[in-house]
C-alpha positions as CSV (number, residue, x, y, z in Angstrom):
1,X,43.8,-28.4,-14.3
2,X,43.3,-29.6,-17.8
3,X,41.9,-33.0,-18.6
4,X,43.7,-35.3,-21.0
5,X,42.1,-35.7,-24.5
6,X,44.1,-38.7,-25.7
7,X,45.9,-41.8,-24.6
8,X,49.6,-42.1,-24.7
9,X,51.5,-43.5,-27.7
10,X,54.5,-44.6,-25.6
11,X,54.8,-46.6,-22.4
12,X,57.4,-47.0,-19.6
13,X,60.4,-48.8,-21.0
14,X,59.8,-47.7,-24.6
15,X,62.9,-46.6,-26.4
16,X,62.4,-43.3,-28.2
17,X,64.2,-40.7,-30.3
18,X,63.7,-36.9,-29.8
19,X,62.8,-35.4,-33.2
20,X,64.1,-31.9,-32.5
21,X,67.2,-32.5,-30.4
22,X,68.3,-35.8,-31.9
23,X,68.9,-37.9,-28.8
24,X,67.7,-41.4,-27.8
25,X,66.3,-42.4,-24.5
26,X,63.9,-44.5,-22.6
27,X,60.5,-43.6,-21.1
28,X,60.6,-43.8,-17.3
29,X,57.2,-42.2,-16.5
30,X,54.1,-41.0,-18.4
31,X,51.8,-38.0,-17.6
32,X,48.6,-38.0,-19.7
33,X,48.8,-34.2,-19.7
34,X,51.4,-31.5,-18.8
35,X,52.1,-31.6,-15.1
36,X,55.0,-29.2,-14.7
37,X,54.6,-25.5,-13.8
38,X,53.8,-22.6,-16.2
39,X,57.2,-21.0,-15.6
40,X,59.0,-24.1,-16.7
41,X,56.8,-24.3,-19.8
42,X,57.5,-20.7,-20.8
43,X,61.2,-21.2,-20.6
44,X,61.8,-24.8,-21.7
45,X,58.9,-25.6,-24.1
46,X,59.8,-23.2,-26.8
47,X,57.8,-25.0,-29.5
48,X,54.7,-24.7,-27.3
49,X,53.5,-28.2,-27.5
50,X,50.0,-28.8,-26.3
51,X,49.5,-29.2,-22.6
52,X,46.4,-31.5,-22.9
53,X,48.4,-34.3,-24.7
54,X,50.7,-36.8,-23.1
55,X,54.1,-35.8,-21.8
56,X,57.0,-38.1,-20.9
57,X,59.8,-38.3,-18.4
58,X,62.7,-39.6,-20.5
59,X,66.1,-40.8,-19.4
60,X,68.6,-40.1,-22.1
61,X,71.3,-42.6,-22.8
62,X,73.9,-40.3,-21.1
63,X,71.7,-40.4,-17.9
64,X,70.2,-37.0,-18.3
65,X,66.5,-36.8,-17.5
66,X,64.1,-34.7,-19.5
67,X,60.4,-33.9,-19.7
68,X,59.1,-34.1,-23.3
69,X,55.8,-33.6,-25.1
70,X,54.6,-36.6,-27.1
71,X,54.7,-34.7,-30.5
72,X,58.5,-34.4,-30.2
73,X,59.1,-38.1,-29.8
74,X,59.2,-41.0,-32.2
75,X,60.2,-44.7,-32.0
76,X,63.9,-45.3,-31.8
77,X,64.0,-47.3,-35.0
78,X,67.3,-48.9,-34.0
79,X,65.7,-50.4,-30.9
80,X,62.0,-51.0,-31.5
81,X,62.0,-53.1,-34.7
């Protein structure tokens, strides 16, 4: 298992925007490093974000839940001003 090399940028309850897929959501859990399985990573994480950086469980505004690498997220500027 890899050890984390940084602290998270976002926290539970933080409203975010996904930079690649253009959706907004809220952080519902934080993993300091990738904690899913390699098969999921190979299929879903096409941009190959680092596994040793924070990953987030995000609930999108439509109720869909996703697992997202920190580098693909930014503040939702409409909510966090």
